[in-house]
C-alpha positions as CSV (number, residue, x, y, z in Angstrom):
1,X,-1.4,-29.1,-14.5
2,X,-2.8,-27.8,-10.9
3,X,-0.9,-25.8,-8.4
4,X,0.2,-27.6,-5.6
5,X,1.9,-26.8,-2.3
6,X,5.5,-27.5,-4.0
7,X,5.1,-25.0,-6.5
8,X,4.3,-22.2,-3.8
9,X,7.0,-23.3,-1.8
10,X,9.4,-23.1,-5.3
11,X,7.9,-19.4,-5.6
12,X,8.5,-18.7,-1.8
13,X,12.4,-19.7,-2.5
14,X,12.4,-17.6,-5.8
15,X,11.5,-14.5,-3.9
16,X,13.8,-15.0,-1.3
17,X,16.5,-15.3,-3.7
18,X,15.4,-12.3,-5.5
19,X,15.1,-10.2,-2.9
20,X,19.0,-10.9,-1.8
21,X,19.9,-10.2,-5.4
22,X,18.1,-6.6,-5.5
23,X,19.8,-6.0,-2.0
24,X,23.4,-7.1,-3.4
25,X,22.6,-5.2,-6.8
26,X,22.3,-1.5,-4.5
27,X,25.9,-1.3,-4.5
28,X,27.0,-3.4,-7.7
29,X,24.7,-3.2,-10.5
30,X,24.2,-6.6,-12.4
31,X,22.8,-8.0,-15.6
32,X,22.5,-11.6,-15.5
33,X,22.5,-12.6,-19.2
34,X,21.0,-15.8,-20.3
35,X,22.7,-17.4,-23.4
36,X,20.4,-20.1,-24.3
37,X,20.5,-22.8,-27.6
38,X,19.7,-25.9,-28.4
39,X,22.3,-28.4,-29.3
40,X,24.7,-27.3,-32.0
41,X,23.4,-23.5,-32.0
42,X,27.1,-22.7,-31.5
43,X,26.0,-21.0,-27.8
44,X,29.8,-21.4,-26.2
45,X,31.1,-19.7,-29.2
46,X,28.9,-17.4,-29.0
47,X,29.6,-16.5,-25.1
48,X,33.5,-16.8,-26.2
49,X,32.8,-14.3,-28.8
50,X,30.9,-11.8,-26.4
51,X,33.4,-12.0,-23.8
52,X,36.2,-11.4,-25.8
53,X,34.7,-8.4,-27.6
54,X,34.1,-6.7,-24.0
55,X,37.4,-7.7,-23.1
56,X,39.0,-6.6,-26.5
57,X,36.9,-3.5,-27.5
58,X,38.1,-1.6,-30.3
59,X,36.7,-0.4,-33.4
60,X,34.9,-3.6,-34.3
61,X,31.6,-3.1,-32.8
62,X,30.0,-0.1,-34.8
63,X,26.7,-0.8,-33.4
64,X,27.5,-1.3,-29.7
65,X,27.2,2.6,-28.7
66,X,28.9,2.4,-25.4
67,X,32.1,0.6,-27.0
68,X,32.1,2.7,-30.5
69,X,31.7,6.4,-28.6
70,X,34.3,5.0,-26.1
71,X,32.1,5.4,-23.4
72,X,33.6,1.9,-22.1
73,X,36.8,2.4,-20.1
74,X,37.7,-1.6,-19.5
75,X,35.9,-4.7,-19.3
76,X,37.7,-7.3,-16.8
77,X,37.0,-10.6,-15.6
78,X,36.2,-11.3,-11.9
79,X,35.7,-14.9,-10.2
80,X,31.8,-15.9,-10.4
81,X,29.8,-15.3,-7.9
82,X,28.9,-19.4,-6.8
83,X,31.6,-20.8,-5.6
84,X,30.3,-24.4,-6.0
85,X,30.1,-23.9,-10.0
86,X,33.1,-24.1,-12.0
87,X,34.3,-21.1,-14.0
88,X,33.2,-20.9,-18.1
89,X,37.1,-21.3,-19.6
90,X,37.1,-18.0,-21.8
91,X,40.7,-18.2,-22.6
92,X,41.1,-21.7,-23.0
93,X,37.9,-21.5,-25.7
94,X,39.8,-18.3,-27.6
95,X,42.9,-20.3,-27.6
96,X,41.2,-23.2,-29.1
97,X,39.4,-21.0,-31.8
98,X,42.7,-19.0,-32.6
99,X,45.7,-21.8,-32.3
100,X,47.3,-23.5,-35.0
101,X,45.0,-26.2,-35.1
102,X,41.8,-23.7,-35.3
103,X,38.7,-25.9,-33.7
104,X,35.7,-25.1,-32.1
105,X,35.3,-25.4,-28.6
106,X,33.6,-28.4,-27.5
107,X,30.4,-28.3,-26.7
108,X,29.4,-27.7,-22.8
109,X,28.7,-30.8,-20.5
110,X,28.5,-29.4,-17.5
111,X,27.2,-25.8,-16.2
112,X,29.6,-23.2,-15.7
113,X,29.7,-19.1,-14.8
114,X,31.4,-16.3,-15.7
115,X,31.1,-13.1,-14.3
116,X,32.6,-9.9,-16.3
117,X,32.8,-6.4,-15.0
118,X,32.3,-3.5,-17.7
119,X,33.3,0.0,-16.2
120,X,32.2,2.9,-18.2
121,X,31.4,6.3,-18.5
122,X,27.4,7.4,-18.1
123,X,26.0,9.0,-21.6
124,X,23.5,11.2,-19.5
125,X,23.8,12.8,-16.3
126,X,26.1,15.2,-14.3
127,X,29.7,14.6,-13.5
128,X,32.2,12.7,-14.9
129,X,32.6,9.6,-12.7
130,X,32.9,6.2,-13.9
131,X,30.2,3.2,-12.7
132,X,30.6,-0.5,-13.2
133,X,28.0,-2.9,-14.6
134,X,28.5,-6.6,-13.4
135,X,27.4,-9.2,-16.1
136,X,26.6,-12.2,-15.0
137,X,26.8,-14.7,-17.7
138,X,25.7,-18.7,-17.2
139,X,26.9,-21.7,-19.6
140,X,25.1,-24.9,-19.7
141,X,24.8,-27.9,-21.9
142,X,21.8,-27.3,-24.8
143,X,20.2,-30.0,-24.1
144,X,19.0,-29.0,-20.1
145,X,17.4,-26.6,-21.8
146,X,14.5,-29.2,-22.8
147,X,13.7,-29.8,-19.1
148,X,12.3,-26.6,-18.4
149,X,8.6,-27.5,-20.1
150,X,8.4,-30.6,-17.8
151,X,8.1,-27.8,-14.5
152,X,4.4,-27.7,-16.3
153,X,3.8,-31.3,-16.9
154,X,2.5,-34.1,-14.7
155,X,3.9,-37.8,-15.7
156,X,0.9,-38.6,-17.6
157,X,0.8,-35.7,-19.3
158,X,4.7,-35.7,-20.6
159,X,4.1,-39.5,-20.8
160,X,1.2,-39.0,-23.0
161,X,2.6,-36.4,-25.5
162,X,5.8,-38.5,-25.6
163,X,4.4,-41.4,-27.2
164,X,2.2,-39.0,-29.3
165,X,5.2,-37.3,-30.8
166,X,7.1,-40.9,-31.0
167,X,4.7,-41.9,-33.8
168,X,4.9,-39.2,-35.9
169,X,6.1,-40.1,-39.6
170,X,9.9,-39.2,-39.2
171,X,10.1,-40.3,-35.6
172,X,8.1,-43.8,-35.9
173,X,11.0,-45.5,-37.2
174,X,13.4,-44.1,-34.9
175,X,11.5,-45.6,-32.1
176,X,10.8,-48.7,-33.5
177,X,12.7,-50.9,-31.1
178,X,11.2,-48.9,-28.1
179,X,7.7,-49.2,-29.2
180,X,8.0,-52.9,-29.4
181,X,9.2,-53.0,-26.2
182,X,6.5,-50.5,-24.8
183,X,3.6,-53.0,-25.9
184,X,5.0,-55.8,-23.9
185,X,4.5,-53.2,-20.6
186,X,1.4,-53.3,-18.5
187,X,1.4,-49.8,-16.4
188,X,-0.5,-51.9,-14.0
189,X,1.9,-54.7,-13.5
190,X,4.0,-55.0,-10.6
191,X,6.9,-52.4,-10.5
192,X,10.1,-54.4,-11.7
193,X,13.8,-53.0,-11.9
194,X,14.8,-54.9,-15.1
195,X,11.7,-53.5,-17.1
196,X,12.0,-49.9,-15.9
197,X,16.1,-50.3,-16.9
198,X,15.2,-51.6,-20.0
199,X,12.4,-49.1,-20.9
200,X,14.9,-46.2,-20.3
201,X,17.8,-47.8,-22.4
202,X,15.3,-47.7,-25.5
203,X,13.7,-44.7,-25.1
204,X,17.0,-43.1,-24.6
205,X,18.6,-44.8,-28.0
206,X,15.6,-43.0,-29.6
207,X,16.0,-39.5,-28.4
208,X,19.8,-40.1,-29.6
209,X,18.7,-41.3,-33.0
210,X,16.7,-38.6,-33.1
211,X,19.3,-36.1,-32.7
212,X,21.2,-37.3,-35.7
213,X,22.2,-34.5,-37.9
214,X,20.4,-36.4,-40.8
215,X,17.1,-35.5,-38.6
216,X,18.3,-32.8,-36.6
217,X,15.3,-32.9,-34.3
218,X,14.7,-30.8,-31.4
219,X,12.2,-31.8,-29.0
220,X,13.8,-34.4,-27.2
221,X,13.1,-34.2,-23.3
222,X,14.2,-35.1,-20.5
223,X,17.5,-33.1,-21.7
224,X,19.6,-35.2,-19.1
225,X,18.7,-38.4,-20.9
226,X,20.7,-37.1,-23.7
227,X,23.8,-35.0,-21.2
228,X,23.4,-36.9,-18.0
229,X,26.3,-35.5,-16.5
230,X,26.9,-36.6,-12.9
231,X,23.2,-38.2,-12.9
232,X,24.7,-41.1,-15.1
233,X,23.1,-44.7,-14.2
234,X,21.3,-43.2,-11.4
235,X,17.8,-44.0,-10.7
236,X,16.6,-40.4,-11.3
237,X,17.2,-41.3,-15.2
238,X,15.8,-44.9,-14.9
239,X,12.2,-43.8,-16.0
240,X,10.3,-43.7,-19.5
241,X,6.9,-42.7,-20.8
242,X,4.4,-45.3,-20.9
243,X,1.6,-46.1,-23.0
244,X,-1.4,-44.4,-21.1
245,X,-5.2,-44.2,-22.0
246,X,-6.6,-40.7,-21.9
247,X,-7.9,-40.5,-18.7
248,X,-5.6,-43.0,-16.9
249,X,-6.9,-42.2,-13.6
250,X,-4.6,-42.6,-10.1
251,X,-1.8,-45.6,-10.6
252,X,-1.8,-48.9,-9.0
253,X,0.1,-48.6,-5.4
254,X,3.5,-50.5,-6.3
255,X,2.9,-50.6,-10.0
256,X,5.1,-50.1,-12.5
257,X,3.4,-46.7,-13.6
258,X,3.8,-45.7,-10.1
259,X,7.5,-46.4,-10.1
260,X,7.9,-44.5,-13.4
261,X,5.7,-41.6,-11.9
262,X,7.8,-41.5,-8.7
263,X,10.8,-41.4,-10.6
264,X,9.7,-38.8,-13.1
265,X,8.7,-36.4,-9.7
266,X,12.5,-37.5,-8.5
267,X,13.6,-36.2,-11.9
268,X,11.9,-32.5,-11.6
269,X,12.2,-32.2,-8.2
270,X,15.9,-32.8,-8.0
271,X,17.0,-31.7,-11.1
272,X,14.9,-29.5,-12.8
273,X,13.6,-27.4,-10.4
274,X,16.5,-26.5,-8.6
275,X,18.5,-25.4,-11.9
276,X,15.3,-23.1,-12.7
277,X,15.4,-21.7,-9.1
278,X,19.4,-21.1,-9.1
279,X,19.8,-19.9,-13.0
280,X,16.8,-19.1,-15.1
281,X,14.2,-17.7,-12.7
282,X,17.1,-14.8,-11.9
283,X,17.4,-13.9,-15.7
284,X,17.2,-10.1,-16.6
285,X,18.1,-10.5,-20.4
286,X,17.7,-13.8,-22.8
287,X,19.3,-14.6,-25.8
288,X,17.9,-17.8,-27.7
289,X,20.5,-18.9,-30.4
290,X,18.7,-21.1,-33.1
291,X,20.6,-23.3,-35.6
292,X,18.0,-22.8,-38.2
293,X,20.4,-24.0,-41.1
294,X,20.8,-27.5,-39.7
295,X,17.0,-28.0,-39.4
296,X,16.6,-26.7,-42.9
297,X,19.5,-28.9,-43.6
298,X,17.1,-32.0,-42.3
299,X,13.9,-30.9,-44.1
300,X,10.8,-29.6,-43.0
301,X,10.1,-32.3,-40.6
302,X,12.6,-31.0,-38.5
303,X,12.0,-27.3,-39.3
304,X,8.5,-28.0,-37.9
305,X,10.0,-29.6,-34.7
306,X,12.6,-27.1,-33.8
307,X,9.2,-24.6,-33.9
308,X,7.6,-26.6,-31.6
309,X,10.6,-27.0,-29.2
310,X,11.3,-22.9,-29.4
311,X,7.8,-22.2,-28.4
312,X,7.6,-24.9,-25.8
313,X,10.7,-24.0,-24.0
314,X,10.0,-20.0,-24.0
315,X,7.0,-21.2,-21.8
316,X,8.9,-21.4,-19.2
317,X,10.9,-18.1,-18.9
318,X,9.4,-15.0,-16.9
319,X,9.2,-12.7,-19.3
320,X,7.7,-8.7,-18.7
321,X,8.6,-5.3,-18.2
322,X,11.1,-5.1,-15.3
323,X,9.5,-3.1,-12.3
324,X,11.0,-2.1,-8.6
325,X,8.2,-5.1,-7.4
326,X,9.4,-7.5,-10.0
327,X,13.1,-7.1,-9.2
328,X,12.5,-7.7,-5.6
329,X,9.7,-10.5,-5.8
330,X,9.5,-12.0,-9.2
331,X,12.5,-11.4,-11.6
332,X,11.5,-10.9,-14.9
333,X,13.2,-11.2,-18.4
334,X,12.7,-7.4,-20.0
335,X,14.8,-8.1,-23.5
336,X,14.7,-11.0,-25.5
337,X,16.6,-11.9,-28.6
338,X,16.2,-14.5,-31.2
339,X,19.2,-15.4,-33.1
340,X,19.6,-17.8,-36.3
341,X,23.4,-18.5,-35.6
342,X,25.8,-19.3,-38.5
343,X,24.9,-16.7,-40.7
344,X,28.3,-16.8,-42.2
345,X,27.3,-19.5,-44.1
346,X,25.0,-17.6,-46.6
347,X,25.6,-14.8,-48.6
348,X,24.7,-11.4,-47.0
349,X,21.8,-11.3,-49.5
350,X,19.9,-14.0,-47.4
351,X,20.2,-12.6,-44.0
352,X,17.8,-10.6,-44.6
353,X,15.6,-14.2,-45.6
354,X,17.0,-16.2,-42.8
355,X,15.7,-13.3,-40.0
356,X,12.6,-13.6,-41.8
357,X,12.7,-17.7,-41.8
358,X,13.4,-17.4,-37.9
359,X,10.9,-14.5,-37.0
360,X,8.3,-17.3,-38.7
361,X,9.9,-19.9,-36.9
362,X,9.7,-18.2,-33.6
363,X,6.5,-16.8,-34.2
364,X,4.2,-18.2,-31.2
365,X,7.4,-17.6,-28.5
366,X,7.9,-13.9,-30.1
367,X,3.9,-13.4,-29.6
368,X,3.9,-14.7,-26.0
369,X,7.1,-12.5,-25.2
370,X,5.4,-9.6,-27.0
371,X,2.3,-9.9,-24.9
372,X,4.0,-9.7,-21.6
373,X,5.6,-6.4,-22.3
374,X,9.4,-7.6,-22.8
375,X,11.4,-6.3,-25.7
376,X,12.3,-8.4,-28.5
377,X,14.7,-8.2,-31.6
378,X,15.7,-11.2,-34.3
379,X,18.6,-11.2,-35.7
380,X,20.8,-13.6,-38.3
381,X,24.8,-13.5,-36.5
382,X,27.8,-15.4,-36.8
383,X,29.9,-14.9,-33.4
384,X,32.4,-16.1,-35.3
385,X,32.8,-15.5,-39.2
386,X,34.3,-18.5,-40.7
387,X,33.7,-17.5,-44.0
388,X,34.3,-14.2,-46.7
389,X,32.2,-13.2,-49.3
390,X,33.3,-13.3,-52.8
391,X,32.5,-13.1,-56.4
392,X,33.5,-16.2,-58.6
393,X,33.3,-16.3,-62.4
394,X,32.3,-20.3,-63.9
395,X,30.8,-20.5,-67.1
396,X,30.7,-17.0,-68.4
397,X,28.8,-15.5,-65.5
398,X,30.0,-14.5,-62.0
399,X,28.1,-15.8,-59.0
400,X,28.3,-14.3,-55.6
401,X,30.0,-17.0,-53.2
402,X,31.2,-17.8,-49.8
403,X,34.9,-18.7,-49.2
404,X,36.3,-20.7,-46.4
405,X,37.7,-24.4,-44.8
406,X,35.1,-26.8,-44.7
407,X,35.7,-29.3,-42.0
408,X,37.4,-32.2,-42.4
409,X,34.6,-35.2,-43.9
410,X,32.6,-32.6,-45.1
411,X,30.8,-33.5,-48.3
412,X,29.0,-31.4,-51.4
413,X,28.3,-32.7,-54.6
414,X,30.5,-36.1,-53.9
415,X,33.4,-34.2,-52.7
416,X,34.9,-34.9,-49.4
417,X,36.5,-32.1,-47.9
418,X,40.3,-32.7,-46.1
419,X,39.9,-29.9,-43.8
420,X,43.1,-28.2,-45.1
421,X,41.8,-27.1,-48.8
422,X,39.8,-23.3,-48.9
423,X,36.7,-23.6,-51.3
424,X,34.4,-21.3,-52.7
425,X,30.5,-22.5,-52.2
426,X,27.5,-21.1,-53.4
427,X,25.1,-21.3,-50.7
428,X,22.2,-20.4,-52.6
429,X,19.2,-18.1,-51.6
430,X,16.5,-18.7,-49.3
431,X,12.6,-18.5,-50.7
432,X,11.4,-14.8,-50.1
433,X,8.1,-16.7,-48.6
434,X,9.5,-18.3,-45.1
435,X,5.9,-20.6,-45.0
436,X,7.2,-22.9,-47.8
437,X,10.5,-24.2,-45.2
438,X,7.3,-25.7,-43.2
439,X,5.7,-27.5,-45.9
440,X,7.1,-26.9,-49.3
441,X,8.3,-30.0,-50.0
442,X,9.8,-28.9,-53.5
443,X,12.2,-26.9,-51.9
444,X,13.5,-30.2,-49.8
445,X,14.8,-32.1,-53.1
446,X,16.5,-34.9,-51.2
447,X,13.0,-35.9,-50.1
448,X,12.2,-37.0,-53.2
449,X,15.6,-38.0,-54.9
450,X,17.5,-41.1,-55.0
451,X,19.7,-40.0,-52.7
452,X,17.8,-39.1,-49.4
453,X,20.8,-37.2,-47.9
454,X,21.0,-34.9,-50.6
455,X,18.7,-31.7,-50.5
456,X,18.8,-28.1,-51.8
457,X,20.2,-26.9,-48.7
458,X,23.4,-28.7,-47.6
459,X,25.3,-26.0,-45.1
460,X,28.6,-27.2,-44.9
461,X,30.5,-26.6,-41.4
462,X,33.7,-24.6,-41.8
463,X,36.7,-24.4,-39.7
464,X,37.2,-21.3,-37.4
465,X,39.1,-18.4,-39.5
466,X,42.8,-17.5,-39.7
467,X,42.9,-14.5,-37.3
468,X,46.4,-12.9,-36.7
469,X,47.5,-12.8,-32.9
470,X,46.1,-9.7,-31.5
471,X,43.3,-9.2,-33.9
472,X,39.7,-9.5,-33.1
473,X,37.7,-12.3,-33.7
474,X,35.8,-11.4,-37.1
475,X,31.4,-11.7,-36.8
476,X,28.4,-10.8,-38.4
477,X,26.4,-8.3,-36.0
478,X,27.6,-9.6,-32.7
479,X,27.8,-5.9,-31.8
480,X,24.0,-5.8,-32.8
481,X,23.6,-8.5,-29.8
482,X,25.6,-6.5,-27.1
483,X,23.6,-3.1,-28.2
484,X,20.3,-4.7,-27.8
485,X,20.9,-6.7,-24.8
486,X,23.4,-4.3,-22.6
487,X,23.3,-1.2,-24.3
488,X,20.6,1.0,-22.4
489,X,22.1,-0.4,-19.0
490,X,25.4,1.3,-20.5
491,X,23.4,4.7,-20.9
């Protein structure tokens, strides 16, 4: 897509904002930490656990050097820097996790922020004066992340790509009603509001169906179609792809295509660009949370779709080495961690294989980030560990198992769990060769079994663990994430 004057103006706005941030950071060094994840990746839980770990401290973070060595004196919450953005309610989320009901926090439905001030003793240098690092965290619906690739796509490009994707075997049945209506639309016919509303409604239903747990598809832009927020029923969301030829030429004035294209551009300019400018373009560090296990539950099509979503989304991130010039004019993300969440759903013997699978899943994005010069890490994590490990004897043999309380309504082997009973599960092992997960149908038994909902991989959802009052939240490798994302800035 060719660069326009709008793009130049947007770059100028980003540069001006970067200069203001740089000047402000001279007196109070700040790290803007992006915690990103598609729907169901556990982003709200991760932010809650990370902030709780910084505030609480203690000996539960051995890999986080500044904390383990005692150099962090304290961490405190401060008012978020943007007076127009709600505060991330970390106290309420902790209470939800650790209360008598032990529930996971609700998914994010709007943008929020949180600022943490970390006071620490430098590991190097002269003197004993304490310093303070400001950590700014932005939380937003994972669905909105899907909007970022639209910045680099015209309406024609997005429309052609969306129609092509909808015709793939796993998606076509879900898009059937929309496809029928799509064939009745003439892009060059006069614009009619009723046709636009119907097309947008059917397209949204198709996207919503793709997100169902059985399919767990990820590449579903525009994100506000799934999580509209305050844009519900606005004209900015009343557009949809059209079935356009490869080289469609310019739209006929007053046509349906012209109206759809105008609304698409309005969506990009009034929703996507400001979101990118105010938040993403200012990031210093990034962790990308990936719910790899849900895609394994759904089968190889969901795995491949998640691979494409990760690669597409990362195209919008500005990564590279941090320099003085980039800090002032064009901020860059100089560290990116890819984290496979819910590692507690597997025995620790499979954690390395989960990391290998994630590295294969994010290979295209990792190569792009590496080429830019940014540092990269890949880890299997559980921000809040919901299970524990045990050895269980059955049939004269011992097996490695995980023990936890499945959520009410979860199913496995014909059993339906009540949300109260603790059970021991044998999660199985991931294959050594991650490529099998992308094309090896033999490892996805459910695709050919009599019951199409059953597969070799049925990772259950568990309730949060019982945490004694005052005790830290249990985790897997949260300290590794903290060390990679903040360790050098606390050195």
